[in-house]
N, CA, C and O atoms as a Maestro MAE file, in Angstrom:
{
 s_m_m2io_version
 :::
 2.0.0
}

f_m_ct {
 s_m_title
 :::
 protein
 m_atom[204] {
  # First column is atom index #
  i_m_mmod_type
  r_m_x_coord
  r_m_y_coord
  r_m_z_coord
  i_m_residue_number
  s_m_chain_name
  s_m_pdb_residue_name
  s_m_pdb_atom_name
  i_m_atomic_number
  :::
  1 25 -8.890 -31.968 45.556 1 A "MET " " N  " 7
  2 3 -9.859 -31.195 46.322 1 A "MET " " CA " 6
  3 2 -9.939 -29.790 45.743 1 A "MET " " C  " 6
  4 15 -8.928 -29.208 45.352 1 A "MET " " O  " 8
  5 25 -11.157 -29.254 45.695 2 A "THR " " N  " 7
  6 3 -11.314 -27.925 45.123 2 A "THR " " CA " 6
  7 2 -11.008 -26.853 46.162 2 A "THR " " C  " 6
  8 15 -11.147 -27.070 47.366 2 A "THR " " O  " 8
  9 25 -10.599 -25.721 45.677 3 A "ALA " " N  " 7
  10 3 -10.203 -24.628 46.568 3 A "ALA " " CA " 6
  11 2 -11.322 -23.613 46.768 3 A "ALA " " C  " 6
  12 15 -11.100 -22.576 47.393 3 A "ALA " " O  " 8
  13 25 -12.515 -23.884 46.257 4 A "TYR " " N  " 7
  14 3 -13.601 -22.930 46.393 4 A "TYR " " CA " 6
  15 2 -14.800 -23.609 47.057 4 A "TYR " " C  " 6
  16 15 -14.920 -24.834 47.044 4 A "TYR " " O  " 8
  17 25 -15.678 -22.799 47.633 5 A "THR " " N  " 7
  18 3 -16.905 -23.317 48.221 5 A "THR " " CA " 6
  19 2 -18.088 -22.831 47.401 5 A "THR " " C  " 6
  20 15 -18.032 -21.791 46.745 5 A "THR " " O  " 8
  21 25 -19.137 -23.594 47.454 6 A "ILE " " N  " 7
  22 3 -20.337 -23.255 46.697 6 A "ILE " " CA " 6
  23 2 -21.281 -22.479 47.612 6 A "ILE " " C  " 6
  24 15 -21.598 -22.937 48.710 6 A "ILE " " O  " 8
  25 25 -21.730 -21.309 47.166 7 A "HIS " " N  " 7
  26 3 -22.663 -20.484 47.927 7 A "HIS " " CA " 6
  27 2 -24.003 -20.478 47.210 7 A "HIS " " C  " 6
  28 15 -24.068 -20.353 45.987 7 A "HIS " " O  " 8
  29 25 -25.058 -20.613 47.979 8 A "SER " " N  " 7
  30 3 -26.396 -20.640 47.418 8 A "SER " " CA " 6
  31 2 -27.338 -19.872 48.344 8 A "SER " " C  " 6
  32 15 -27.129 -19.827 49.556 8 A "SER " " O  " 8
  33 25 -28.367 -19.275 47.769 9 A "SER " " N  " 7
  34 3 -29.340 -18.556 48.584 9 A "SER " " CA " 6
  35 2 -30.375 -19.515 49.171 9 A "SER " " C  " 6
  36 15 -31.149 -19.138 50.052 9 A "SER " " O  " 8
  37 25 -30.387 -20.747 48.684 10 A "ARG " " N  " 7
  38 3 -31.341 -21.732 49.183 10 A "ARG " " CA " 6
  39 2 -30.801 -22.379 50.451 10 A "ARG " " C  " 6
  40 15 -29.628 -22.751 50.499 10 A "ARG " " O  " 8
  41 25 -31.643 -22.522 51.486 11 A "PRO " " N  " 7
  42 3 -31.181 -23.167 52.714 11 A "PRO " " CA " 6
  43 2 -30.818 -24.633 52.473 11 A "PRO " " C  " 6
  44 15 -31.243 -25.234 51.486 11 A "PRO " " O  " 8
  45 25 -30.043 -25.188 53.368 12 A "HIS " " N  " 7
  46 3 -29.627 -26.581 53.241 12 A "HIS " " CA " 6
  47 2 -30.841 -27.501 53.367 12 A "HIS " " C  " 6
  48 15 -31.802 -27.169 54.060 12 A "HIS " " O  " 8
  49 25 -30.801 -28.654 52.701 13 A "GLU " " N  " 7
  50 3 -31.939 -29.565 52.689 13 A "GLU " " CA " 6
  51 2 -32.296 -30.076 54.073 13 A "GLU " " C  " 6
  52 15 -33.452 -30.419 54.323 13 A "GLU " " O  " 8
  53 25 -31.332 -30.133 54.971 14 A "SER " " N  " 7
  54 3 -31.599 -30.681 56.304 14 A "SER " " CA " 6
  55 2 -32.511 -29.779 57.135 14 A "SER " " C  " 6
  56 15 -33.117 -30.253 58.096 14 A "SER " " O  " 8
  57 25 -32.628 -28.488 56.794 15 A "ILE " " N  " 7
  58 3 -33.481 -27.601 57.574 15 A "ILE " " CA " 6
  59 2 -34.772 -27.224 56.843 15 A "ILE " " C  " 6
  60 15 -35.610 -26.514 57.400 15 A "ILE " " O  " 8
  61 25 -34.940 -27.690 55.611 16 A "LEU " " N  " 7
  62 3 -36.172 -27.433 54.871 16 A "LEU " " CA " 6
  63 2 -37.211 -28.496 55.211 16 A "LEU " " C  " 6
  64 15 -36.847 -29.655 55.407 16 A "LEU " " O  " 8
  65 25 -38.500 -28.136 55.289 17 A "PRO " " N  " 7
  66 3 -39.511 -29.170 55.509 17 A "PRO " " CA " 6
  67 2 -39.574 -30.093 54.293 17 A "PRO " " C  " 6
  68 15 -39.442 -29.653 53.151 17 A "PRO " " O  " 8
  69 25 -39.775 -31.356 54.559 18 A "ARG " " N  " 7
  70 3 -39.815 -32.327 53.460 18 A "ARG " " CA " 6
  71 2 -41.145 -32.229 52.720 18 A "ARG " " C  " 6
  72 15 -42.212 -32.278 53.333 18 A "ARG " " O  " 8
  73 25 -41.073 -32.094 51.428 19 A "SER " " N  " 7
  74 3 -42.296 -32.075 50.632 19 A "SER " " CA " 6
  75 2 -42.724 -33.514 50.382 19 A "SER " " C  " 6
  76 15 -41.918 -34.437 50.494 19 A "SER " " O  " 8
  77 25 -43.971 -33.697 50.050 20 A "HIS " " N  " 7
  78 3 -44.461 -35.038 49.775 20 A "HIS " " CA " 6
  79 2 -43.890 -35.521 48.465 20 A "HIS " " C  " 6
  80 15 -43.695 -34.750 47.526 20 A "HIS " " O  " 8
  81 25 -43.628 -36.796 48.420 21 A "ARG " " N  " 7
  82 3 -43.021 -37.394 47.226 21 A "ARG " " CA " 6
  83 2 -43.983 -37.413 46.041 21 A "ARG " " C  " 6
  84 15 -43.573 -37.223 44.896 21 A "ARG " " O  " 8
  85 25 -45.240 -37.638 46.320 22 A "ASP " " N  " 7
  86 3 -46.190 -37.707 45.205 22 A "ASP " " CA " 6
  87 2 -47.575 -37.245 45.664 22 A "ASP " " C  " 6
  88 15 -47.808 -37.007 46.849 22 A "ASP " " O  " 8
  89 25 -48.472 -37.128 44.711 23 A "ALA " " N  " 7
  90 3 -49.814 -36.621 44.983 23 A "ALA " " CA " 6
  91 2 -50.591 -37.571 45.888 23 A "ALA " " C  " 6
  92 15 -51.407 -37.124 46.694 23 A "ALA " " O  " 8
  93 25 -50.350 -38.875 45.766 24 A "HIS " " N  " 7
  94 3 -51.067 -39.838 46.601 24 A "HIS " " CA " 6
  95 2 -50.729 -39.635 48.074 24 A "HIS " " C  " 6
  96 15 -51.621 -39.677 48.922 24 A "HIS " " O  " 8
  97 25 -49.480 -39.421 48.383 25 A "GLN " " N  " 7
  98 3 -49.067 -39.198 49.764 25 A "GLN " " CA " 6
  99 2 -49.670 -37.897 50.305 25 A "GLN " " C  " 6
  100 15 -50.080 -37.844 51.464 25 A "GLN " " O  " 8
  101 25 -49.727 -36.852 49.479 26 A "ARG " " N  " 7
  102 3 -50.341 -35.598 49.891 26 A "ARG " " CA " 6
  103 2 -51.835 -35.799 50.175 26 A "ARG " " C  " 6
  104 15 -52.368 -35.258 51.144 26 A "ARG " " O  " 8
  105 25 -52.488 -36.567 49.337 27 A "ARG " " N  " 7
  106 3 -53.923 -36.815 49.534 27 A "ARG " " CA " 6
  107 2 -54.183 -37.601 50.817 27 A "ARG " " C  " 6
  108 15 -55.159 -37.338 51.518 27 A "ARG " " O  " 8
  109 25 -53.316 -38.563 51.127 28 A "LEU " " N  " 7
  110 3 -53.476 -39.327 52.359 28 A "LEU " " CA " 6
  111 2 -53.336 -38.427 53.583 28 A "LEU " " C  " 6
  112 15 -54.026 -38.627 54.583 28 A "LEU " " O  " 8
  113 25 -52.459 -37.452 53.512 29 A "SER " " N  " 7
  114 3 -52.217 -36.570 54.656 29 A "SER " " CA " 6
  115 2 -53.271 -35.481 54.784 29 A "SER " " C  " 6
  116 15 -53.721 -35.190 55.892 29 A "SER " " O  " 8
  117 25 -53.671 -34.875 53.675 30 A "TYR " " N  " 7
  118 3 -54.516 -33.677 53.721 30 A "TYR " " CA " 6
  119 2 -55.887 -33.842 53.102 30 A "TYR " " C  " 6
  120 15 -56.711 -32.933 53.210 30 A "TYR " " O  " 8
  121 25 -56.168 -34.961 52.458 31 A "GLY " " N  " 7
  122 3 -57.456 -35.160 51.807 31 A "GLY " " CA " 6
  123 2 -57.436 -34.610 50.383 31 A "GLY " " C  " 6
  124 15 -56.412 -34.102 49.925 31 A "GLY " " O  " 8
  125 25 -58.557 -34.711 49.692 32 A "PRO " " N  " 7
  126 3 -58.605 -34.249 48.309 32 A "PRO " " CA " 6
  127 2 -58.480 -32.728 48.212 32 A "PRO " " C  " 6
  128 15 -58.734 -32.004 49.175 32 A "PRO " " O  " 8
  129 25 -58.095 -32.276 47.059 33 A "ILE " " N  " 7
  130 3 -57.959 -30.846 46.815 33 A "ILE " " CA " 6
  131 2 -59.336 -30.203 46.861 33 A "ILE " " C  " 6
  132 15 -60.278 -30.692 46.238 33 A "ILE " " O  " 8
  133 25 -59.449 -29.112 47.597 34 A "GLN " " N  " 7
  134 3 -60.723 -28.413 47.737 34 A "GLN " " CA " 6
  135 2 -60.774 -27.233 46.772 34 A "GLN " " C  " 6
  136 15 -59.780 -26.524 46.617 34 A "GLN " " O  " 8
  137 25 -61.917 -27.012 46.121 35 A "PRO " " N  " 7
  138 3 -62.025 -25.860 45.228 35 A "PRO " " CA " 6
  139 2 -62.006 -24.562 46.025 35 A "PRO " " C  " 6
  140 15 -62.516 -24.504 47.144 35 A "PRO " " O  " 8
  141 25 -61.420 -23.530 45.448 36 A "MET " " N  " 7
  142 3 -61.346 -22.242 46.129 36 A "MET " " CA " 6
  143 2 -62.636 -21.448 45.974 36 A "MET " " C  " 6
  144 15 -62.948 -20.597 46.807 36 A "MET " " O  " 8
  145 25 -63.377 -21.721 44.923 37 A "ASP " " N  " 7
  146 3 -64.645 -21.032 44.727 37 A "ASP " " CA " 6
  147 2 -65.610 -21.979 44.026 37 A "ASP " " C  " 6
  148 15 -65.251 -23.106 43.685 37 A "ASP " " O  " 8
  149 25 -66.805 -21.525 43.820 38 A "GLY " " N  " 7
  150 3 -67.799 -22.361 43.170 38 A "GLY " " CA " 6
  151 2 -68.913 -22.702 44.125 38 A "GLY " " C  " 6
  152 15 -68.850 -22.375 45.310 38 A "GLY " " O  " 8
  153 25 -69.920 -23.348 43.621 39 A "PRO " " N  " 7
  154 3 -71.061 -23.674 44.479 39 A "PRO " " CA " 6
  155 2 -70.660 -24.697 45.535 39 A "PRO " " C  " 6
  156 15 -69.810 -25.549 45.276 39 A "PRO " " O  " 8
  157 25 -71.265 -24.624 46.735 40 A "PRO " " N  " 7
  158 3 -70.942 -25.590 47.782 40 A "PRO " " CA " 6
  159 2 -71.461 -26.984 47.411 40 A "PRO " " C  " 6
  160 15 -72.434 -27.114 46.667 40 A "PRO " " O  " 8
  161 25 -70.822 -27.992 47.920 41 A "SER " " N  " 7
  162 3 -71.232 -29.360 47.633 41 A "SER " " CA " 6
  163 2 -72.531 -29.684 48.371 41 A "SER " " C  " 6
  164 15 -73.005 -28.907 49.200 41 A "SER " " O  " 8
  165 25 -73.083 -30.828 48.054 42 A "LEU " " N  " 7
  166 3 -74.332 -31.247 48.683 42 A "LEU " " CA " 6
  167 2 -74.145 -31.398 50.197 42 A "LEU " " C  " 6
  168 15 -74.994 -30.953 50.969 42 A "LEU " " O  " 8
  169 25 -73.045 -32.019 50.627 43 A "LEU " " N  " 7
  170 3 -72.803 -32.195 52.057 43 A "LEU " " CA " 6
  171 2 -72.599 -30.854 52.756 43 A "LEU " " C  " 6
  172 15 -73.054 -30.664 53.884 43 A "LEU " " O  " 8
  173 25 -71.929 -29.944 52.104 44 A "ALA " " N  " 7
  174 3 -71.713 -28.628 52.694 44 A "ALA " " CA " 6
  175 2 -73.040 -27.896 52.864 44 A "ALA " " C  " 6
  176 15 -73.244 -27.196 53.856 44 A "ALA " " O  " 8
  177 25 -73.933 -28.055 51.906 45 A "ARG " " N  " 7
  178 3 -75.238 -27.408 52.019 45 A "ARG " " CA " 6
  179 2 -76.087 -28.068 53.096 45 A "ARG " " C  " 6
  180 15 -76.801 -27.379 53.826 45 A "ARG " " O  " 8
  181 25 -76.022 -29.395 53.208 46 A "LEU " " N  " 7
  182 3 -76.816 -30.102 54.202 46 A "LEU " " CA " 6
  183 2 -76.381 -29.770 55.627 46 A "LEU " " C  " 6
  184 15 -77.220 -29.576 56.507 46 A "LEU " " O  " 8
  185 25 -75.077 -29.705 55.850 47 A "PHE " " N  " 7
  186 3 -74.570 -29.470 57.192 47 A "PHE " " CA " 6
  187 2 -74.280 -28.006 57.483 47 A "PHE " " C  " 6
  188 15 -73.781 -27.673 58.558 47 A "PHE " " O  " 8
  189 25 -74.588 -27.128 56.531 48 A "GLY " " N  " 7
  190 3 -74.459 -25.691 56.750 48 A "GLY " " CA " 6
  191 2 -73.033 -25.207 56.828 48 A "GLY " " C  " 6
  192 15 -72.763 -24.183 57.456 48 A "GLY " " O  " 8
  193 25 -72.103 -25.924 56.200 49 A "LYS " " N  " 7
  194 3 -70.710 -25.472 56.214 49 A "LYS " " CA " 6
  195 2 -70.554 -24.255 55.337 49 A "LYS " " C  " 6
  196 15 -70.941 -24.262 54.169 49 A "LYS " " O  " 8
  197 25 -69.997 -23.230 55.896 50 A "ARG " " N  " 7
  198 3 -69.750 -22.004 55.136 50 A "ARG " " CA " 6
  199 2 -68.243 -21.809 55.037 50 A "ARG " " C  " 6
  200 15 -67.523 -22.054 56.005 50 A "ARG " " O  " 8
  201 25 -67.756 -21.368 53.871 51 A "PRO " " N  " 7
  202 3 -66.304 -21.142 53.726 51 A "PRO " " CA " 6
  203 2 -65.800 -19.986 54.539 51 A "PRO " " C  " 6
  204 15 -64.606 -19.686 54.512 51 A "PRO " " O  " 8
  :::
 }
 m_bond[203] {
  # First column is bond index #
  i_m_from
  i_m_to
  i_m_order
  :::
  1 1 2 1
  2 2 3 1
  3 3 4 2
  4 3 5 1
  5 5 6 1
  6 6 7 1
  7 7 8 2
  8 7 9 1
  9 9 10 1
  10 10 11 1
  11 11 12 2
  12 11 13 1
  13 13 14 1
  14 14 15 1
  15 15 16 2
  16 15 17 1
  17 17 18 1
  18 18 19 1
  19 19 20 2
  20 19 21 1
  21 21 22 1
  22 22 23 1
  23 23 24 2
  24 23 25 1
  25 25 26 1
  26 26 27 1
  27 27 28 2
  28 27 29 1
  29 29 30 1
  30 30 31 1
  31 31 32 2
  32 31 33 1
  33 33 34 1
  34 34 35 1
  35 35 36 2
  36 35 37 1
  37 37 38 1
  38 38 39 1
  39 39 40 2
  40 39 41 1
  41 41 42 1
  42 42 43 1
  43 43 44 2
  44 43 45 1
  45 45 46 1
  46 46 47 1
  47 47 48 2
  48 47 49 1
  49 49 50 1
  50 50 51 1
  51 51 52 2
  52 51 53 1
  53 53 54 1
  54 54 55 1
  55 55 56 2
  56 55 57 1
  57 57 58 1
  58 58 59 1
  59 59 60 2
  60 59 61 1
  61 61 62 1
  62 62 63 1
  63 63 64 2
  64 63 65 1
  65 65 66 1
  66 66 67 1
  67 67 68 2
  68 67 69 1
  69 69 70 1
  70 70 71 1
  71 71 72 2
  72 71 73 1
  73 73 74 1
  74 74 75 1
  75 75 76 2
  76 75 77 1
  77 77 78 1
  78 78 79 1
  79 79 80 2
  80 79 81 1
  81 81 82 1
  82 82 83 1
  83 83 84 2
  84 83 85 1
  85 85 86 1
  86 86 87 1
  87 87 88 2
  88 87 89 1
  89 89 90 1
  90 90 91 1
  91 91 92 2
  92 91 93 1
  93 93 94 1
  94 94 95 1
  95 95 96 2
  96 95 97 1
  97 97 98 1
  98 98 99 1
  99 99 100 2
  100 99 101 1
  101 101 102 1
  102 102 103 1
  103 103 104 2
  104 103 105 1
  105 105 106 1
  106 106 107 1
  107 107 108 2
  108 107 109 1
  109 109 110 1
  110 110 111 1
  111 111 112 2
  112 111 113 1
  113 113 114 1
  114 114 115 1
  115 115 116 2
  116 115 117 1
  117 117 118 1
  118 118 119 1
  119 119 120 2
  120 119 121 1
  121 121 122 1
  122 122 123 1
  123 123 124 2
  124 123 125 1
  125 125 126 1
  126 126 127 1
  127 127 128 2
  128 127 129 1
  129 129 130 1
  130 130 131 1
  131 131 132 2
  132 131 133 1
  133 133 134 1
  134 134 135 1
  135 135 136 2
  136 135 137 1
  137 137 138 1
  138 138 139 1
  139 139 140 2
  140 139 141 1
  141 141 142 1
  142 142 143 1
  143 143 144 2
  144 143 145 1
  145 145 146 1
  146 146 147 1
  147 147 148 2
  148 147 149 1
  149 149 150 1
  150 150 151 1
  151 151 152 2
  152 151 153 1
  153 153 154 1
  154 154 155 1
  155 155 156 2
  156 155 157 1
  157 157 158 1
  158 158 159 1
  159 159 160 2
  160 159 161 1
  161 161 162 1
  162 162 163 1
  163 163 164 2
  164 163 165 1
  165 165 166 1
  166 166 167 1
  167 167 168 2
  168 167 169 1
  169 169 170 1
  170 170 171 1
  171 171 172 2
  172 171 173 1
  173 173 174 1
  174 174 175 1
  175 175 176 2
  176 175 177 1
  177 177 178 1
  178 178 179 1
  179 179 180 2
  180 179 181 1
  181 181 182 1
  182 182 183 1
  183 183 184 2
  184 183 185 1
  185 185 186 1
  186 186 187 1
  187 187 188 2
  188 187 189 1
  189 189 190 1
  190 190 191 1
  191 191 192 2
  192 191 193 1
  193 193 194 1
  194 194 195 1
  195 195 196 2
  196 195 197 1
  197 197 198 1
  198 198 199 1
  199 199 200 2
  200 199 201 1
  201 201 202 1
  202 202 203 1
  203 203 204 2
  :::
 }
}
């Protein structure tokens, strides 16, 4: 048995929110990645969605 303990600035994994395992799982939860800028899509223009 070792006589020292390991100290880290990162919190323990049990209290961190779980990240998604892969991009497919993220897409299922949140939908496709949305552009931050650029022209609005056709549906956004039709339904008057403004960012």
